[in-house]
C-alpha positions as CSV (number, residue, x, y, z in Angstrom):
1,M,7.5,21.7,18.8
2,S,4.5,24.1,17.3
3,S,6.6,24.5,14.3
4,Q,7.3,20.8,14.0
5,I,3.3,20.0,14.3
6,K,2.4,22.7,11.9
7,Q,4.8,20.9,9.5
8,L,3.3,17.6,10.2
9,A,-0.1,18.9,10.0
10,G,0.3,20.2,6.8
11,N,2.2,17.2,5.3
12,S,-0.8,14.8,6.6
13,A,-3.1,17.3,5.2
14,W,-1.6,17.1,1.6
15,L,-1.4,13.2,2.0
16,L,-4.7,12.8,3.2
17,L,-6.0,14.8,-0.1
18,A,-3.4,12.6,-2.3
19,R,-5.5,9.5,-0.5
20,V,-8.8,10.8,-0.8
21,S,-8.4,12.0,-4.3
22,S,-6.6,8.9,-5.6
23,Q,-8.4,6.1,-3.7
24,G,-11.7,7.8,-3.8
25,L,-11.7,7.5,-7.4
26,G,-10.1,4.8,-7.6
27,F,-12.9,3.3,-5.4
28,I,-15.7,4.8,-7.8
29,F,-13.7,2.9,-10.4
30,A,-14.3,-0.4,-8.6
31,V,-17.4,0.1,-7.8
32,L,-18.1,1.1,-11.5
33,L,-16.2,-2.4,-12.3
34,A,-18.5,-4.5,-10.1
35,R,-21.5,-3.0,-11.8
36,F,-20.5,-3.8,-15.2
37,L,-18.7,-6.9,-14.4
38,G,-20.1,-8.7,-11.8
39,E,-19.0,-10.7,-9.0
40,K,-17.1,-12.8,-11.4
41,G,-15.3,-10.1,-13.4
42,L,-14.3,-8.2,-10.0
43,G,-13.0,-11.4,-8.7
44,Q,-10.5,-11.4,-11.8
45,Y,-9.3,-8.0,-11.8
46,S,-8.9,-8.3,-7.9
47,F,-6.8,-11.2,-8.7
48,I,-5.1,-9.6,-11.4
49,T,-4.0,-6.2,-9.7
50,T,-3.1,-8.2,-6.7
51,S,-0.6,-10.2,-8.7
52,I,0.7,-7.3,-10.7
53,F,0.9,-5.0,-7.4
54,L,3.2,-7.7,-5.4
55,G,5.2,-7.7,-8.7
56,N,6.1,-3.9,-8.0
57,T,6.4,-4.3,-4.2
58,V,8.8,-7.2,-4.9
59,S,10.3,-5.0,-7.9
60,S,10.7,-2.0,-5.8
61,F,12.8,-3.9,-3.4
62,G,12.1,-1.6,-0.4
63,M,13.8,1.4,-2.3
64,D,10.9,3.5,-1.7
65,T,11.1,3.7,2.2
66,L,15.1,3.7,2.0
67,L,14.8,6.8,-0.5
68,I,12.2,8.5,1.7
69,R,14.4,8.1,4.9
70,E,17.7,8.9,3.3
71,I,16.4,11.9,1.1
72,A,14.9,13.4,4.3
73,R,18.0,12.8,6.6
74,R,20.6,14.1,4.4
75,E,17.8,17.2,3.0
76,K,18.7,16.8,-0.9
77,V,18.4,14.5,-3.7
78,D,21.3,11.6,-4.1
79,R,21.8,11.4,-7.6
80,Q,23.9,8.2,-7.4
81,L,21.1,6.9,-4.9
82,I,18.3,7.6,-7.3
83,G,19.9,6.0,-10.2
84,N,20.8,3.0,-8.7
85,A,17.3,2.6,-7.7
86,I,15.9,3.0,-11.3
87,W,18.2,0.5,-12.6
88,L,17.8,-2.4,-9.8
89,Q,13.8,-1.9,-10.0
90,V,13.5,-2.0,-13.8
91,G,15.8,-4.9,-13.5
92,I,13.9,-6.9,-11.4
93,S,10.5,-6.0,-12.9
94,I,11.6,-7.5,-16.0
95,I,12.3,-10.7,-14.3
96,Y,9.2,-10.8,-12.8
97,I,7.6,-10.1,-16.2
98,V,9.4,-13.1,-17.9
99,V,8.3,-16.0,-14.6
100,L,4.5,-13.9,-15.0
101,Q,4.3,-14.5,-18.7
102,S,5.7,-18.4,-18.5
103,L,3.3,-19.3,-15.8
104,A,0.0,-17.4,-16.7
105,N,-1.6,-20.5,-17.8
106,Q,-1.3,-22.0,-14.8
107,L,-3.3,-19.4,-12.8
108,P,-7.0,-20.0,-11.3
109,F,-8.3,-18.1,-14.4
110,S,-11.5,-19.6,-15.7
111,T,-11.6,-17.8,-19.2
112,T,-8.4,-17.2,-22.1
113,E,-9.3,-13.4,-21.7
114,A,-8.6,-13.1,-18.3
115,I,-5.1,-15.1,-19.1
116,T,-4.4,-12.5,-21.4
117,A,-5.0,-9.6,-19.6
118,I,-2.4,-10.1,-16.9
119,R,0.2,-10.6,-19.4
120,V,-0.6,-7.5,-20.9
121,Y,-0.9,-5.7,-17.2
122,S,2.1,-7.3,-16.3
123,L,4.1,-4.8,-18.9
124,A,2.9,-2.1,-16.1
125,L,5.6,-3.0,-13.9
126,I,8.2,-1.0,-16.2
127,P,6.1,2.4,-15.7
128,L,5.8,1.5,-11.9
129,A,9.3,1.6,-11.2
130,F,9.9,4.9,-12.5
131,F,6.7,6.0,-10.5
132,S,7.8,4.8,-7.8
133,V,10.9,5.9,-7.5
134,F,9.6,9.9,-8.3
135,S,7.0,9.1,-5.7
136,A,10.0,8.4,-3.2
137,I,11.7,11.7,-4.3
138,L,8.8,14.2,-3.6
139,R,7.9,12.4,-0.4
140,G,11.1,11.9,1.1
141,A,11.4,16.2,0.1
142,E,8.3,16.5,1.9
143,R,6.8,18.1,-1.5
144,M,3.3,16.5,-0.2
145,D,2.0,18.6,-2.6
146,L,3.5,17.6,-5.9
147,F,2.9,14.0,-4.2
148,F,-1.1,15.1,-4.2
149,L,-1.0,16.6,-7.9
150,M,0.9,13.3,-8.9
151,N,-1.6,10.7,-7.6
152,L,-4.9,13.0,-8.9
153,G,-3.4,13.1,-12.3
154,G,-3.0,9.2,-12.2
155,A,-6.6,8.9,-10.6
156,V,-7.7,11.3,-13.1
157,F,-6.3,9.2,-16.0
158,Q,-7.8,6.1,-14.9
159,I,-11.5,7.2,-13.9
160,G,-11.8,9.3,-17.4
161,L,-10.6,6.6,-19.4
162,G,-12.4,3.9,-17.6
163,I,-15.8,5.8,-17.8
164,I,-15.4,5.4,-21.6
165,I,-14.4,1.8,-22.4
166,L,-16.7,0.2,-19.6
167,L,-19.7,2.3,-21.2
168,N,-18.5,0.9,-24.4
169,G,-19.0,-3.0,-23.1
170,A,-15.3,-3.6,-22.4
171,G,-14.3,-6.6,-20.6
172,I,-11.1,-7.5,-18.4
173,L,-8.7,-7.4,-21.1
174,A,-9.5,-3.8,-22.3
175,I,-9.5,-3.0,-18.2
176,A,-6.2,-4.4,-18.4
177,S,-5.3,-2.3,-21.5
178,L,-6.4,0.8,-19.9
179,L,-4.4,0.4,-16.7
180,L,-1.2,0.0,-18.2
181,L,-1.8,3.2,-20.6
182,T,-2.6,4.9,-17.0
183,H,0.4,3.8,-15.3
184,F,2.4,5.4,-18.4
185,L,1.0,8.5,-18.2
186,S,1.3,8.6,-14.5
187,A,5.0,8.1,-14.5
188,I,6.1,10.6,-16.7
189,L,3.5,13.5,-14.6
190,A,5.7,11.8,-11.7
191,G,9.1,12.4,-13.5
192,W,7.9,15.9,-14.7
193,L,6.8,17.2,-11.4
194,S,10.4,15.9,-9.6
195,R,12.5,17.2,-11.9
196,R,10.8,21.0,-12.6
197,Y,10.2,21.2,-8.3
198,T,12.4,18.9,-6.3
199,K,15.8,20.7,-5.1
200,D,19.2,19.2,-6.7
201,F,17.2,16.8,-8.8
202,A,19.4,14.7,-10.7
203,I,20.1,10.9,-11.9
204,D,23.5,9.1,-12.3
205,W,22.6,6.5,-14.8
206,G,26.0,5.2,-14.3
207,I,26.0,1.6,-13.1
208,T,28.2,-0.7,-11.5
209,K,28.3,-4.5,-10.2
210,N,29.3,-3.1,-6.7
211,K,27.1,-0.1,-6.9
212,I,24.4,-2.1,-7.5
213,I,25.4,-5.0,-5.0
214,D,26.3,-2.5,-1.8
215,F,22.5,-0.6,-2.9
216,S,20.7,-4.0,-2.7
217,R,21.9,-4.9,0.8
218,Q,20.6,-1.4,2.2
219,C,17.5,-2.2,0.7
220,L,16.8,-5.9,1.6
221,P,15.3,-5.1,5.0
222,F,12.8,-2.6,3.7
223,A,12.1,-5.3,0.4
224,A,11.4,-8.2,3.1
225,L,9.2,-6.1,4.9
226,A,7.4,-4.5,1.9
227,V,6.7,-8.0,0.6
228,V,5.7,-10.2,3.9
229,G,3.6,-6.8,4.4
230,L,1.8,-7.0,1.2
231,L,1.3,-10.9,1.3
232,L,-0.5,-10.3,4.8
233,Q,-2.9,-7.4,3.4
234,R,-3.7,-9.7,0.4
235,M,-3.4,-13.1,1.6
236,G,-7.4,-13.2,1.8
237,I,-8.0,-12.7,-1.5
238,F,-5.3,-15.4,-2.4
239,S,-6.9,-17.6,-0.2
240,L,-10.1,-17.1,-1.8
241,S,-9.1,-17.4,-4.8
242,F,-7.4,-20.7,-4.7
243,I,-9.3,-22.2,-2.0
244,A,-13.0,-20.8,-2.5
245,S,-14.2,-19.0,-6.2
246,E,-14.2,-16.2,-7.9
247,R,-17.2,-15.1,-6.7
248,E,-15.8,-15.1,-3.2
249,T,-13.1,-13.5,-3.9
250,G,-15.1,-10.7,-5.7
251,I,-17.6,-10.7,-2.3
252,Y,-14.5,-10.1,-0.2
253,S,-12.4,-7.8,-2.6
254,A,-15.4,-5.5,-2.6
255,A,-15.6,-5.2,1.4
256,L,-12.0,-4.7,1.5
257,R,-12.0,-1.6,-0.6
258,I,-14.1,-0.5,1.9
259,I,-11.7,-1.3,4.6
260,E,-8.9,0.3,2.9
261,G,-10.6,3.3,2.5
262,S,-11.4,3.6,5.9
263,K,-7.4,4.1,6.6
264,L,-7.4,7.3,4.6
265,I,-6.5,9.4,7.9
266,H,-4.1,6.8,9.1
267,F,-2.2,6.5,6.0
268,A,-2.0,10.2,5.7
269,F,-0.3,11.2,9.4
270,L,1.9,7.8,9.2
271,G,3.0,9.1,5.8
272,A,4.0,12.5,7.3
273,L,5.9,10.9,10.2
274,L,8.1,8.8,8.4
275,P,10.4,11.6,6.8
276,R,10.1,13.8,10.0
277,L,11.1,11.6,12.2
278,A,14.1,10.6,9.9
279,T,14.8,14.6,9.4
280,L,15.0,15.0,13.3
281,Q,16.7,11.7,14.3
282,G,20.0,12.8,15.4
283,N,18.7,15.5,17.0
284,H,18.8,15.4,20.8
285,D,16.8,18.5,21.7
286,R,13.5,17.4,19.6
287,K,13.2,13.8,20.8
288,E,10.8,14.7,23.8
289,S,9.1,16.7,21.4
290,M,8.6,13.5,19.3
291,R,8.0,11.2,21.8
292,Q,4.9,13.2,22.9
293,L,4.0,13.9,19.2
294,G,4.0,9.9,18.8
295,G,1.7,9.2,21.7
296,S,-0.7,11.5,20.9
297,G,-0.7,10.6,17.1
298,F,-1.6,6.8,18.5
299,W,-4.7,7.8,20.9
300,F,-5.9,10.1,18.1
301,L,-5.5,7.0,15.1
302,F,-7.0,4.9,17.7
303,V,-9.9,6.8,18.8
304,T,-10.8,7.8,15.2
305,G,-10.3,3.5,14.3
306,V,-13.1,3.0,16.7
307,A,-15.3,5.7,15.4
308,I,-14.9,4.7,12.1
309,A,-15.2,0.8,12.9
310,L,-18.6,1.7,14.8
311,L,-20.4,3.7,11.9
312,I,-19.5,1.3,9.4
313,T,-20.4,-1.6,11.3
314,V,-23.9,-0.2,11.7
315,T,-24.1,1.3,8.1
316,A,-22.9,-1.5,6.0
317,P,-26.0,-3.2,5.0
318,N,-26.6,0.4,3.1
319,I,-23.1,1.0,2.6
320,I,-22.9,-2.4,0.4
321,K,-26.5,-1.9,-1.1
322,W,-25.7,1.9,-2.5
323,L,-22.1,0.7,-3.5
324,Y,-22.5,-2.4,-4.9
325,G,-25.9,-3.3,-5.2
326,E,-28.2,-6.3,-4.0
327,E,-25.8,-9.2,-5.7
328,F,-23.2,-8.0,-2.9
329,R,-25.3,-8.6,-0.3
330,A,-23.0,-11.1,1.1
331,A,-20.3,-8.8,1.7
332,I,-22.1,-7.1,4.3
333,L,-21.0,-9.6,6.9
334,V,-17.5,-9.5,5.5
335,L,-17.3,-5.6,5.6
336,Q,-18.5,-5.8,9.5
337,I,-15.4,-8.2,10.5
338,G,-12.9,-6.6,8.8
339,I,-13.3,-3.0,9.8
340,W,-12.3,-3.6,13.1
341,V,-8.8,-4.4,12.0
342,L,-8.5,-0.4,12.4
343,L,-7.9,-1.0,16.1
344,P,-4.7,-3.1,16.1
345,Y,-3.7,-1.3,12.9
346,A,-3.5,2.1,14.9
347,W,-0.2,0.6,17.1
348,T,1.1,-1.7,14.7
349,A,1.5,0.9,11.9
350,K,2.6,3.4,14.0
351,Q,5.4,1.3,15.7
352,S,6.9,0.3,12.4
353,V,7.2,3.8,11.3
354,Q,9.0,4.9,14.2
355,L,11.7,1.8,14.2
356,V,11.9,2.4,10.3
357,A,12.7,6.0,10.7
358,T,15.3,5.2,13.6
359,G,17.5,2.5,11.8
360,H,15.4,-0.3,13.2
361,E,13.7,-1.5,10.2
362,C,15.1,-5.4,11.2
363,K,13.1,-5.5,14.1
364,V,9.7,-4.7,12.0
365,V,10.9,-7.7,9.4
366,W,10.8,-9.9,12.2
367,A,7.8,-9.5,13.6
368,H,5.6,-9.0,10.7
369,T,7.3,-12.4,9.4
370,V,6.4,-14.0,12.9
371,T,2.8,-12.9,11.9
372,F,2.7,-14.0,8.6
373,V,4.0,-17.8,9.4
374,A,0.8,-17.7,11.7
375,A,-1.3,-16.3,8.8
376,L,-0.5,-19.4,6.8
377,V,-2.5,-21.3,9.4
378,I,-5.1,-18.8,10.2
379,Y,-6.1,-18.0,6.6
380,P,-6.5,-21.2,4.8
381,T,-8.3,-22.8,8.2
382,L,-10.6,-19.9,8.4
383,V,-11.6,-19.6,4.7
384,L,-12.6,-23.1,4.4
385,K,-15.2,-22.9,7.5
386,L,-16.6,-19.5,6.5
387,A,-15.1,-18.3,2.8
388,G,-15.1,-14.6,2.9
389,A,-16.2,-14.0,6.6
390,G,-13.1,-16.4,7.3
391,A,-10.8,-14.3,5.4
392,A,-12.2,-11.1,7.4
393,L,-11.7,-12.7,10.9
394,A,-8.1,-13.7,9.6
395,L,-7.4,-10.3,8.5
396,V,-8.4,-9.2,12.3
397,A,-6.6,-11.7,13.7
398,T,-3.3,-11.4,11.9
399,E,-3.2,-7.5,12.8
400,L,-3.8,-8.5,16.4
401,I,-1.0,-10.9,16.3
402,L,1.3,-8.5,15.2
403,A,0.5,-6.1,18.0
404,I,1.0,-8.7,20.3
405,V,4.4,-9.6,18.5
406,F,5.6,-6.3,18.8
407,L,4.4,-5.5,22.5
408,A,5.5,-9.2,23.6
409,S,9.1,-8.4,22.1
410,G,9.8,-5.2,23.7
411,S,10.5,-3.8,20.0
412,S,10.8,0.2,21.5
413,S,12.3,-0.5,24.5
414,N,15.5,1.4,22.5
415,N,14.0,3.2,20.4
416,P,14.3,7.2,21.3
417,F,10.8,7.9,20.2
418,H,9.0,5.2,22.3
419,T,6.0,6.5,23.4
420,K,4.1,5.3,26.5
421,L,0.5,4.5,26.1
422,S,0.0,7.1,29.0
423,T,1.4,10.0,27.5
């Protein structure tokens, strides 16, 4: 048990460093954007990046999670699996790019520059496809140290080039072009790290119709989970963009950046837990140890979440003023409400990871789908009444609903890694 804890702790530490470095620098970049572009510009940026990362989620088709699990289970890189993943993700990316290019004029933008920006940035889906696959290889092989270097490199590219163009009065189109270049550089770095340091790394570029169909079927549950999960996370931005205004979207986005940043410890622990569980799934001698680890992990994440939520609730006025300035004062209440999503998230995220690692991903898809249906009613209703604060309330409410669905469905009753809360 001690060796497993050490490995899990070490991997979690590297993932935490990766999150802190990439999200920390990304957060600084977002703050700079807020300062230079204002509420409206940040709202445009948030909608554009959310649209493209939705495309990346659609095009990845759940492959990253499947690759992590299968590489961890087999303890080697399957060249055919990697080749299928790249071909499928690039193909879906091209389709999404064509659709987005044709619909750009119909999107809720007030300037032609923003329309051009989303068309330019949509091309980033191609390097993002390669980056996603190489990232999954490193995580599945539990080379979290290389994963850290990969994320750090991408963040440095973005913040370094970003400061230069912002100081020269860049607009949203220049920002989109910068992000496109950053993703190409990050994909090159990720590919080099995977090829140079991962055991048995190879790519089978051969492709057949039957191979792609079979691989797509394996990915389908993960794809559904990834898309529904992202829609739930970003429904506040989409709801505000279409129902409220660019200003309200910018205010909510500013608070959401802080909320997402507060999940760094959660992401690190859960990211390390998935390949560990997948590797040990068939080992009956270690299942009890993993049950105890899961139970202890949940309470650690829950208590950490409570402490972070209390701290941010009290200090929200100072945080918003220091990071964004008086212009974003309306984001204080949004942050004070939305930060409490950390409490139910500690449970829902752990349950999702355990079920996916042990082959029960369809149960996770079902729970998220039920929650998404409820969110389709909750978000518009609350946004219409309370704007950004309503979106924050909806964020917490939908996470609570997801937790209730997991508990009510008894989704962990057949899971060998199920943990009682009393552990």
